[in-house]
Steps between C-alpha positions, in 0.01 A plus 500: 500500500549244221415663165278209397301521822467877464382460140244238596374712791449800274313286250279361774405855598422573137300189418393326820132458565473141625325578827264742328434245226341265753203734538234518225417857411295698254701534179247694295134597499329360194319717247181366661606609850611161632811478718739255334746340740832321498588155629756430776843353434412172668755292309789741547554553127520878534747476786715258299502736201594791728793306640635425153468861392665624819812307402504650149289820507574615143413174331204574266383139494482493881315833508241362259484174697417687821232702322349180363508341845295791634264483200441129557348603833306784333727750672507729200582825680806330644592352160492843336703649785766232453522588130518872572791446737652257255496755219674750726776243550500366143368770262371427150438130551229371267410201717439714807290749302297209362445354847404841642250567222353152537425559868368852441234344277386293797479819709282661230775759440462472125668826400805427716510153346495648149796721586709220648411242237573746220841549659547123513421476128743781420778330697436157349282502186530121469335424833159344433368543855550876490279536192248258651461693823507835321213362291309430820564855625352638178215247504396584856495871412288424192764592244417186307685602185827544689430184699459302178824648368692397813354151508571467129864587562512245782348242268773566245758422768326182617721192466282244678142382476439623855603854406298482179189396694542766768566787260235387250225514760570863584576603143165354393289671768686832451424493128137404563460782752655732242248387239758330276320173443696382197836557669369315805399206279852483363632463854265207560604338172845440650352282774503168318456154658881479518512794743493347848602622842774361721447734798175399678381859546507561125231235452247760616596735219514219245146403597389860455659516156312183401184660640560810287548271200164335571658160561366468855183635657449728796368207702808295421751768590363634830692359800343427839518765769809456722421319822770667707666847478844339534454310172683756290502295182124446516450874563714589199311259278164628621597867460665458160215306343214700651662828402557370146139385462367822653722703273356315200149603607625857537651495151173360364299787652349317797640694797238371746605140439866600508456651846371167632834341420707794624317491833589133541866587463520793744326293768818294522838557662762501223486878463835510320381288205444672166145365483422653838644836405321502163168406664543766765568768239187415302278486808636833623387654171148362525403516865 
């Protein structure tokens, strides 16, 4: 048999899941007992990523691309499995460890995420996203001091306004949850009128930062409820803002009001969003 064909066939055995990917399945049970499910590969993006990887099975970028294709369909178990197999083929790759840890956060496997993201940081200490996601792993496990440290390191590495906005949001709330109000205020002081987003999703976080600064009111910042579960961008906006406002009530010692906002978030469908996960964690502690 032609060596290239044999190589591709072996890779297909290792990575193929296209037929399986067509069927939605339970990826994880939430901390509130809700079955959280995947989406089918209706546009063929997972299959296309598999085909590319099959032709070059030790290419780290293609391994990460396949994981991300699964994650885009909320197939997080499959995404982590791709990374695990990828690390067996390409050991000690920071990008694959980062991708694996990122998806473990979505599966609520926070300790596993800490381990993999710490490894990613060790392998590439200049990689902002590794510190950012490690910060989330610490934040979700209520190690707010370590979360603030990781987000602070990410903020030091930020080279764009988008990165500054993203990291500042989480650095601020980590410091507030850790009781370090003055340090949190210094984070907000960096968000001047000149700091604007270019990526649409970062507008949500920029709005939250302006809310924390007192520049816009709660009424002004709250987005409408998404009209359709397929409107991912609307879901992300809704989850991000409602979690941020609820978290502010929690910080200001009004947990009953905070729970109202958290409940709005977990009634939705974007279970892999950070706002959803954060809301779920707080509700699981209080119900």
